[in-house]
Each structure stands twice: as C-alpha cells, then as structure tokens.
N, C-alpha and C positions, 0 to 999 in steps of 0.2 A: 792062161794066166799072163799078166803083164810081164814083160822082160825086165821091168824096173821095180817090181813089187818088193824085192829084197835087196836093192842096190842103194847105197848111201849117196845119192845124187843131191845137188844143191836145193831143188825144190822140196824134197822130202825133209831136209833139215830145216828149211825156213818154215814149213808147215808145222813141224813140231814146235818150233819157237812160237808160232802164232797161237797154237793151242794153249801153251803155258801162259801166254800173256792175256788171254781173253778175260779171265776173272778180274785182273788189274784194270783193264780197259772199261769193263762194266762198272767197276767201283768208282772210277773217275769220271763216268758219264760220257765216254767216247762211243759213238755209234759205230758198229762194224757191219758192213753190208754184204760181205762175201756169202753167197748162198751155195756155191759149188766151186770146186777146184778145176778150172779148165786151163790151167797153165801146164804145158808140157814140161816133164812127163807126169801124167796122171796114173792112177791105178789101172786105167783102161788103155794105156799107151801100149802099142805092140811092136814098136820099132825104135831103133836108135836114130839120131840125127845123121843123115847121110847127104853127100854132095850130089847134085844133079837135079834134073827137072822131075822130082817126084813130089808126092803130096805129103811126104814125111815132114812133120814140123820140127822146129829147133828153137831154143832160146837164142837171143842175141848174146854176144860174148861178154858183155858188161853193161853197166847202167849208162855209160856215155855212148849215146847213139848218134852217129853222124849219118846224114842222108844226102843223096845226090839225085837230081832229075835230068835224065838224058836230054841234051839240048841240041843235038844234031843227029843225023843219020836216020836209019830205019825206025828206031824206037823213040824218037824225039816226042816229048810231051807238048801238046798245044797249050797256049796261054791259059785258057779256063781250067785245064787239067793241072797245071802247075799251081794255080791258085788254090784248087781243092787240096792238093797235097800240103801246101804251106798252111792252109787253115786247119786241116786235121792235125798236123804236128803241133801247131801252136795252141789249138783249142782243146784237143783231146789227150795228147801224150806228154806235152810240156808240163802240164799240171801234176803229173804223177812223179814218182821218184827217179824216173829216167831223166837224163840230161840230154836235151835234144839240141843239135847244131847242124846247120847246113854246111856241106863241104863243097866249095866251088872248084876245088882242084882234087877230084876224087882219086883214090888209090885202088887199083884192082889186083894187087899181088902183094906178097909179103905178110908180115905179122900185124900190120896196122891198116887193113883195108877199110874203105868206107863201109859202114855197117849195112845200109839199105840203099839200093839203087832202084829207082822207079823208072819204068819203061812203058811206052804205049804201043800196043801191037797185039797181033793174035797168033804169031808164029809159036808153035809148040803147045798152045793152049787147047784143051779139049773142047769140042764143039758144044758141050753141055756147060761150060764154065765161062764166066764173064771175065775172070782174072785168076792169077796163079802167083804163089810165092814159093821160092825154092832157095836152097843153100847153094852158093857158088864158091864158098871157100870155108872149109871146116875150121872150127875153133880148137881150143886146147883139150876138150874132153868129149865124151859121147853125147852130150846134151846141147852143146852150143855151136854157133856158126859165126865165122868171122865176117862173112858178107852175104847178104840175102838180096835176091832180086825180086821185085814186085812188078809183074807185067799185067796190065789191064787193057782190054780191047779199046779201040778208039770209037768214034762215032757215037758218042752219048753214053758209053759204058763207064767212063770215068766219072764217078760221083763221090760226094762227100762220104756217104756211108760205106761205099765199097773200098774207098781208100782207107777208111777207118778199119774195115774188116781185114783187108790184106796186110795192113801194117800190124794189126793184132797178131796175125800168124807170124810175122817177122820177128816179133818179140816173144813168141811162144804160146799165145792163146789158141785154144782149140774149139771145135764145135761141141755142142751140147752132149751128143752121143758118146763122146770120148771123156767128158767131164766126170768127176767123182764128187757127189753122186751124179749119175747120168741124168740128163734132162732132154726134153724134146729139142731138136735143132731149131725150132721156131720160138722157144721160150723167150719172153720179153726180158727176163733177168739177164740174158746173154748180151744185151745191148747190140752193138754193131756186129758182134760175133754170131748172132743168129743167122740162119740161112733158110730161104733166100733173104738177102739184105736189101732194103730199099728205103727211099725217102731220105730223111736227114737224121737217121738213127745215130745216136752218140755212143761213146765208149761204154758209159754206164758204171755204176758203183761196184758191181761185182768184178768186172774186169780191172778197174783201177786198183782194187784191193789185191787182186792176184799179182798184178805187176809190182805193187809196192812190197808185198810179202817176199817176192823173189829178188828184186833188185835193191 
C-alpha cells in the first residue's frame, strides 16, 4: 500500500478539486487531456521526498521555478546543452502554470534556494542511466524539495527530450509504472516522461494537465 494513500497531501487535494470541476469543464466545452495521474505522490508512490542522490521523486516547492545551469567547473554545461535547457524551459514548461525564470546568481542554501540546478557529468549516475534528478535541499513538507539537481551525461546525452524528462522529475512527474492508473513506461501518452526517452519528444498534454492541477 502507498504510504500516501490516506494522507492529505497537496496532490490529493488538487485531484479532488479536478474531479469536481470535470462536469463544468465538459459543459463549457473545455477539453481535458489527463489520462493518468503521474504527479508525485500517486496511489503507487512508496516513499517520501528525501534528500540525496536517490531516485525518490519530489515536487518543487511552489509554482515559481528558478533554474541555473552550471557555467564553470566539473559539471559545466556546453553551449549546445545550455541551448537545449533554455529551449525546453521556454517551449515546454513556461506554457504551463509554472512561472519559469533563469537565476544568474544562484542560491545553494537557506530558504530560497534556486529550484533546479542543471549539471553535465556522469559522477554518481548509474551505468544504466543517461541522467538523474535528486533533491539537494528539502522543502517545507514531505512531498516537496527546495532545490533539485538535474545531472545528465555529456558527449551527446544532453538532448531536448532528456532535458524535458529530467525536468519533469524535478517538478514531480513520474514514470508510467508509478502512475494511477498504471501505464506502460513506454506509453506515448506520457510524452517525454516515457522511458526510454528519445528524439524530440515533448511534454505532452497529460503532463501539462498534471502540472497545472498541482501548481
């Protein structure tokens, strides 16, 4: 049983609101595209948001999402990879209810940390993974994180679709096998959250709706 199945966390509340609004949206002709709830926590989530290099997902701590791309040192992004991040944030996440802003003077401690830090490198990443997202600074409750790190391998691994995928994890989106109802991890409805992710896969309607329901 999910550790969240009986807990009054934010996503469960917004899910209830969404269900009560569906008849109204149908009446006014609004199309609703969500086919599965893959926003942490779902009915199949089995852990809390924790700090450290774990695969445990978290939501970002609020709808105002600042991001930074490492510009020096071991995990510095190359120019094409910086372009991919900028394009994904502008083309996929800015059109949602999230408020996206680049932080040129990032904060790594305290209560107002930069929300997502992008890095390029392989340190700490499993040999079977192309990238990883983890919480580096817990938020105010058991579901959110104040700062998340996205690290993707270099040498061609930084792609539009993989940046979209790992950014999805940073705001709480999960794979199909954790969704409710559960789906194949390769289901096209999951957009860039399907795995493996390739090509120029975009966020997709299901993920956008889950983000908007939450934030």
